[in-house]
C-alpha positions as CSV (number, residue, x, y, z in Angstrom):
1,M,180.4,84.3,144.4
2,D,183.8,85.4,143.4
3,R,183.0,88.7,141.2
4,P,186.7,90.0,140.2
5,D,185.4,93.4,138.4
6,A,183.5,94.2,141.7
7,P,185.6,96.8,144.2
8,T,186.8,95.8,147.3
9,A,186.2,96.8,150.8
10,L,190.3,97.2,151.4
11,D,190.9,98.0,147.8
12,G,194.0,100.1,148.4
13,V,194.9,98.9,152.1
14,L,198.6,97.3,152.4
15,V,199.2,95.1,154.6
16,A,202.7,94.2,156.4
17,D,202.4,90.4,158.0
18,F,205.3,89.3,159.6
19,S,202.6,86.2,161.8
20,R,203.2,83.0,161.5
21,V,201.4,80.0,162.5
22,L,198.0,80.5,162.3
23,A,196.2,83.3,164.1
24,G,197.7,85.9,162.6
25,P,198.1,84.2,159.1
26,L,194.0,84.2,159.4
27,A,193.6,87.8,160.3
28,T,195.6,88.5,157.2
29,M,194.0,86.2,155.2
30,M,190.5,87.9,156.1
31,L,192.0,91.3,155.1
32,G,193.5,90.1,152.2
33,D,190.1,88.2,151.1
34,L,188.5,91.7,152.1
35,G,191.0,93.0,149.1
36,A,193.8,94.1,150.9
37,D,197.1,93.9,149.5
38,V,198.9,91.5,152.0
39,V,202.5,91.1,152.0
40,K,203.4,87.8,153.8
41,V,207.4,88.0,154.9
42,E,209.0,84.7,155.8
43,R,212.4,83.9,156.5
44,P,214.3,82.2,153.4
45,E,214.3,78.9,153.2
46,V,212.4,77.7,156.2
47,G,209.2,80.1,155.7
48,D,206.3,80.0,158.1
49,D,206.4,77.4,160.6
50,T,203.2,75.8,158.7
51,R,204.8,75.4,155.8
52,G,206.7,71.7,156.9
53,W,203.6,71.1,159.1
54,G,202.2,67.9,157.2
55,P,201.0,65.1,156.2
56,P,199.6,65.7,153.6
57,F,201.4,68.1,151.2
58,I,200.1,69.2,148.1
59,D,202.6,70.3,145.1
60,G,205.1,70.2,147.7
61,E,202.6,72.8,150.6
62,S,201.8,71.5,153.5
63,A,197.4,71.6,153.5
64,Y,197.8,73.5,157.1
65,Y,199.4,76.5,155.2
66,L,197.3,76.5,152.3
67,S,194.3,76.6,154.8
68,I,194.9,80.2,155.8
69,N,197.6,82.1,152.9
70,R,195.5,83.0,150.2
71,N,195.4,86.2,148.7
72,K,199.2,87.5,150.0
73,R,202.4,87.8,148.1
74,S,205.5,86.3,150.0
75,V,208.7,87.9,150.5
76,A,211.7,86.3,151.8
77,L,213.7,88.7,154.1
78,D,216.3,88.0,156.3
79,L,215.9,89.9,159.0
80,G,219.2,89.1,161.0
81,S,220.6,91.0,157.5
82,E,221.1,95.2,157.2
83,A,219.5,94.2,154.2
84,G,216.3,92.4,155.1
85,L,216.1,95.0,157.9
86,E,215.9,98.0,155.6
87,A,213.4,96.2,153.4
88,A,211.0,95.0,156.4
89,R,211.2,99.1,157.4
90,R,210.4,100.4,154.3
91,L,207.2,98.0,153.8
92,A,206.3,99.0,157.7
93,E,206.6,102.4,157.2
94,R,204.7,102.5,153.8
95,A,202.1,99.9,154.9
96,D,198.2,100.8,156.5
97,V,198.4,97.4,158.9
98,V,201.4,95.6,160.5
99,V,200.4,92.6,161.7
100,E,203.2,90.5,164.1
101,N,203.2,87.9,166.3
102,F,206.8,87.3,167.6
103,K,207.2,86.7,171.1
104,P,207.1,90.3,172.9
105,G,210.0,93.0,172.4
106,T,211.2,91.1,169.4
107,M,210.0,94.0,166.6
108,S,211.0,96.5,169.2
109,R,215.2,95.0,169.3
110,L,214.6,95.2,165.5
111,G,214.0,98.6,165.0
112,L,210.4,97.8,163.9
113,G,208.1,98.1,166.8
114,Y,204.9,100.3,167.2
115,E,206.9,103.6,168.4
116,K,209.3,103.8,165.6
117,V,207.5,102.7,162.6
118,A,204.5,105.2,163.8
119,A,207.3,108.2,164.1
120,V,207.4,108.1,160.2
121,N,203.7,106.4,159.6
122,P,201.7,107.8,162.4
123,G,198.8,106.2,160.4
124,V,199.8,103.1,160.9
125,V,197.6,100.8,162.5
126,Y,200.3,97.9,164.4
127,C,198.8,94.9,165.5
128,S,200.6,92.5,167.9
129,I,198.8,89.2,168.7
130,S,200.6,86.9,171.8
131,G,200.1,84.4,173.9
132,F,200.0,86.2,177.0
133,G,199.9,89.6,176.6
134,T,203.1,91.8,175.9
135,T,203.9,93.2,179.6
136,G,204.2,91.7,182.8
137,E,205.1,87.9,183.6
138,G,202.7,87.2,180.4
139,A,205.1,88.7,178.0
140,S,207.9,85.7,178.4
141,R,206.1,83.1,177.9
142,L,205.6,81.0,174.6
143,G,201.6,80.6,173.4
144,Y,200.5,77.4,171.1
145,D,196.7,77.3,171.3
146,F,196.8,73.4,172.5
147,L,198.9,75.0,175.6
148,V,195.9,77.7,175.9
149,Q,193.3,75.3,175.4
150,A,194.6,73.9,178.9
151,V,196.0,76.3,180.5
152,G,192.6,79.1,179.8
153,G,190.0,76.1,181.1
154,L,188.9,74.9,177.8
155,M,189.8,71.5,178.1
156,S,188.2,70.8,181.1
157,I,184.5,71.6,180.5
158,T,185.1,69.5,177.0
159,G,185.1,65.4,176.8
160,P,183.3,62.7,178.1
161,E,181.6,63.7,181.7
162,S,183.6,61.3,183.5
163,G,186.5,61.4,181.0
164,A,190.0,63.2,180.9
165,P,189.8,66.9,179.7
166,T,189.8,67.1,175.7
167,K,191.0,69.8,173.6
168,V,189.3,70.5,170.9
169,G,189.7,69.2,167.5
170,V,190.9,72.1,165.8
171,A,192.9,75.0,166.9
172,V,189.7,77.5,168.4
173,V,191.8,79.5,170.6
174,D,194.0,80.8,167.3
175,V,190.9,81.0,164.8
176,L,189.1,83.4,168.2
177,T,192.1,85.5,168.4
178,G,192.1,85.8,164.6
179,L,188.9,86.7,164.5
180,Y,189.2,89.3,167.1
181,A,192.4,90.8,165.9
182,S,190.8,91.1,162.3
183,N,187.7,92.6,163.9
184,A,190.3,94.9,165.9
185,I,192.2,95.9,162.7
186,L,189.2,96.8,160.9
187,A,187.9,98.8,163.9
188,A,190.9,100.9,163.7
189,L,191.0,101.3,160.0
190,V,187.6,103.3,161.0
191,G,188.6,105.0,163.7
192,R,191.6,106.5,161.6
193,A,189.5,107.6,158.4
194,A,187.8,109.9,161.1
195,T,191.1,110.9,162.5
196,G,193.4,110.5,160.3
197,R,195.9,108.7,162.9
198,G,196.5,104.9,163.4
199,Q,197.0,103.4,166.6
200,R,198.1,100.0,168.6
201,V,195.8,97.0,168.5
202,E,197.0,94.1,171.1
203,V,195.2,90.8,171.2
204,D,196.3,87.8,173.1
205,L,195.6,84.1,172.9
206,L,194.6,83.6,176.3
207,S,191.9,87.0,176.7
208,S,190.7,85.7,173.2
209,L,189.8,82.3,174.8
210,L,188.4,84.0,177.8
211,A,186.0,86.0,176.1
212,G,185.2,83.0,173.9
213,L,184.0,81.1,176.8
214,V,180.6,83.3,177.1
215,N,178.5,81.5,178.8
216,Q,180.5,79.1,181.0
217,A,182.5,82.1,181.7
218,S,179.3,84.1,182.9
219,T,178.3,81.4,185.2
220,Y,181.6,81.3,186.8
221,L,181.5,84.9,187.2
222,T,178.1,85.2,188.7
223,T,177.8,82.1,190.5
224,G,181.1,81.1,191.9
225,A,180.2,77.9,190.6
226,V,183.3,76.0,188.4
227,P,181.7,74.3,184.9
228,R,182.6,70.7,184.2
229,A,182.7,68.5,181.2
230,L,179.2,67.1,180.4
231,G,179.9,65.6,176.8
232,N,177.4,66.5,174.4
233,R,175.2,67.7,176.9
234,H,174.4,71.8,177.1
235,P,174.6,72.5,180.7
236,A,171.5,75.4,180.9
237,I,169.9,73.6,178.0
238,C,167.3,70.7,177.3
239,P,167.6,68.7,175.4
240,Y,170.8,70.4,174.0
241,E,173.0,66.8,173.3
242,T,173.1,63.6,171.3
243,L,170.6,61.1,171.8
244,A,170.8,57.5,170.4
245,A,168.2,56.6,167.2
246,A,168.3,52.9,165.9
247,D,171.1,53.1,163.8
248,R,173.1,56.5,164.9
249,L,173.1,59.4,166.9
250,V,170.6,62.7,166.7
251,V,171.7,66.0,167.6
252,L,168.8,67.8,169.1
253,A,169.2,71.8,169.8
254,V,165.9,72.7,170.9
255,G,166.3,76.1,172.3
256,N,162.7,76.9,173.4
257,D,159.4,75.5,174.5
258,G,157.5,76.1,171.2
259,Q,160.0,74.1,170.2
260,F,160.0,71.4,172.8
261,A,156.6,71.4,172.0
262,A,156.8,70.3,168.6
263,L,159.4,67.5,169.4
264,A,157.1,66.2,171.4
265,L,154.0,66.1,169.0
266,E,156.4,64.5,166.6
267,L,157.5,61.7,168.9
268,G,153.7,60.8,169.5
269,L,154.7,62.1,173.2
270,D,152.3,65.3,173.6
271,E,151.9,65.0,176.8
272,L,155.5,65.6,177.8
273,G,154.9,69.2,176.8
274,S,152.0,69.8,179.5
275,D,154.2,67.6,181.8
276,D,155.4,70.0,184.8
277,R,158.6,67.7,184.7
278,F,159.3,69.2,181.1
279,A,157.4,72.1,180.6
280,T,159.7,74.8,180.6
281,N,163.5,74.6,180.2
282,A,164.0,75.0,183.4
283,A,162.6,71.8,184.3
284,R,163.8,70.3,181.5
285,V,167.3,71.0,182.8
286,A,166.3,69.6,186.4
287,N,164.7,66.4,184.7
288,R,167.5,66.2,182.0
289,G,167.8,62.1,183.0
290,E,163.8,61.1,183.2
291,L,163.7,63.3,179.7
292,V,166.6,61.9,178.2
293,A,165.2,58.3,178.8
294,L,161.6,59.1,177.5
295,L,162.8,60.8,174.1
296,E,165.5,58.1,173.5
297,A,163.0,55.2,174.3
298,R,160.7,56.7,171.2
299,L,164.1,57.5,169.0
300,R,165.2,54.0,169.0
301,E,162.2,53.0,166.5
302,R,163.3,54.7,163.9
303,P,166.3,55.5,161.9
304,A,168.2,58.7,163.3
305,T,167.9,60.2,158.8
306,E,163.8,59.5,158.9
307,W,163.4,61.2,162.6
308,V,165.8,64.5,161.2
309,E,163.6,64.6,157.8
310,R,160.6,64.8,160.5
311,F,162.0,66.8,162.5
312,D,163.0,69.6,159.6
313,A,159.4,69.7,158.6
314,A,158.1,69.8,161.8
315,G,160.7,73.3,162.9
316,V,162.7,71.6,165.7
317,P,166.3,72.0,165.2
318,S,168.2,68.8,164.7
319,G,170.7,66.6,162.9
320,L,173.3,63.8,162.0
321,V,177.0,63.8,163.4
322,N,178.3,64.3,160.2
323,D,182.1,63.8,159.9
324,V,183.7,66.4,157.8
325,G,183.1,65.1,154.5
326,E,179.6,65.2,155.2
327,A,179.4,68.2,156.8
328,F,180.8,69.8,152.8
329,G,178.5,67.6,151.6
330,L,175.4,69.5,153.7
331,A,176.6,72.7,153.1
332,Q,176.9,72.4,149.2
333,R,173.4,71.3,149.3
334,L,172.2,74.1,150.8
335,G,173.4,76.3,148.5
336,L,175.9,77.5,150.3
337,H,178.8,76.7,148.0
338,P,181.6,76.1,150.5
339,V,184.5,75.0,148.7
340,V,186.3,77.9,146.0
341,E,189.0,77.0,143.3
342,V,192.0,79.7,143.8
343,G,194.8,80.1,141.3
344,E,194.8,79.5,137.1
345,D,196.2,78.3,134.3
346,G,196.4,74.8,136.3
347,D,197.9,76.2,139.7
348,E,194.3,76.0,141.4
349,V,194.3,74.8,144.9
350,A,190.8,73.9,146.7
351,Q,189.8,76.2,149.6
352,V,187.2,77.0,151.9
353,A,185.5,79.6,150.8
354,S,184.9,82.8,152.8
355,A,181.8,83.1,155.4
356,M,181.7,86.9,154.7
357,R,179.5,87.4,152.1
358,L,178.8,91.3,151.4
359,D,176.8,92.2,148.3
360,G,178.5,95.2,147.6
361,T,181.9,94.6,147.9
362,P,182.5,91.2,148.1
363,V,185.1,89.0,149.2
364,G,187.5,87.9,146.1
365,Y,190.4,84.7,145.8
366,R,192.7,86.7,143.8
367,R,195.5,85.0,144.4
368,R,196.5,81.0,145.7
369,P,198.7,80.8,149.4
370,P,202.4,81.6,147.6
371,R,205.1,80.0,147.6
372,L,208.1,81.1,149.8
373,G,209.8,84.3,148.4
374,E,207.4,83.8,145.0
375,H,207.3,88.5,145.1
376,T,210.6,88.8,146.3
377,A,211.8,90.7,143.5
378,E,208.5,92.4,143.1
379,V,207.8,93.7,146.7
380,L,211.6,94.7,147.1
381,G,211.1,96.7,143.4
382,E,208.3,98.7,144.5
383,L,210.0,99.7,147.6
384,G,213.0,101.0,145.3
385,L,215.3,98.4,146.4
386,T,217.4,96.0,143.9
387,P,216.6,92.3,144.2
C-alpha cells in the first residue's frame, strides 16, 4: 500500500521524458512510481498522441493516456521554437535520465542528442526507444505495436490453430519494450553510482518482441522448426489449455507429473497417472488428442466453478476464463489490492496498482496523470526561464 512518508528508491532522480504513446511513457511511469521526478515534455495544444485515443474519455482525458502517465509533471514546449528548444536543453542537461522515442536522428537534429547532452551532463542515462533500431535500414522505419506483432512473428503463433494470424488483445510489444527500457535505465543508474558516468541505452520494439518469444524462439533456434498457432494449447506442455466443463471452459495449467497425478485422482481417473500414454509430460504431449477426450468427458459432468474449487483444494493449477472485470474481482478477493485512486480533492482517477512491491522503499502514487501543460510555468521557473 502507498505510504506517503516512506523513502523512495529514486528520490532525487530527475527524468526528462520526451517519449509518447506507450513504451516510453510506461517506462517513465514506472520510474515515477519508484519516486523519480518525471517531467513529461509535450507538444503545445496536441500533447501525447494517446490523449486523443478514445473513446472512452474521462473528464476530457482518454482512458488510454491515463493508464501510463501518473507521477509526472507535464510541460508544453514547442521544439520548433528557440525558446522551446532552450528549455528542453536545460532540462536534458540537468536530468539524471533522458527518455525519447522520436524517429532516430530527430533528437540530434534538435541539438538534444546523446553526444551533446552528455558533453554537458556526463552523468546522464540517455534511453532511446525505436521500432527497429537506431542504425542501419531499420532506423528509417516507423514502429507501432501492431506492426511489430505482425513482422516479429507473434501473430503467427497466436489465434486458433486453423484460423488467421491474430494480434494479442493488448499492446504487449510496447509493454515488453517499456519493461526492458526501465530495467536497462535502472541498471545504468546503478552503474553510474559506481563510476560517476552515465551511458547511452537503446531498446527497440522488434528486439524486445524476439526476446519475449522465449521458448518459441528457442525452439526455432535450436531445431529450425517454425512454431505455429495452437489456439489455447501449449506446444510443449499438456494439459495446459482450455477444456470444456458442463457450462463453460476450464483452464488447466498442469506443469509437472505430480500435478497431473493429482488431476487424475480428483477426476476419478486414477489410472491415467500410470498409463504409459500419459505418465510423463512428453507422452501426454504426444497423445494429447486421446487425453483431452478423456478429460473433457469427465469435466462435462460438472460446472466449471465446481471443478476449479476442487482442483484448487487438490493443488492442481486451474481457473476460469475471466473477462477483465472478473479478473479485477479475483485480484481483489485474493488481497492483491489491484486498484488505487490517484489524486486529491475530488480530482482522483482510478488506476491499476503497480505490480512492484518493495517494503523498504515502496512505490508511491503522488500525482494523477497531468493535464497538458499543467506544470509548464512551474518547470520553466525551476530551469531559470520565464514562462
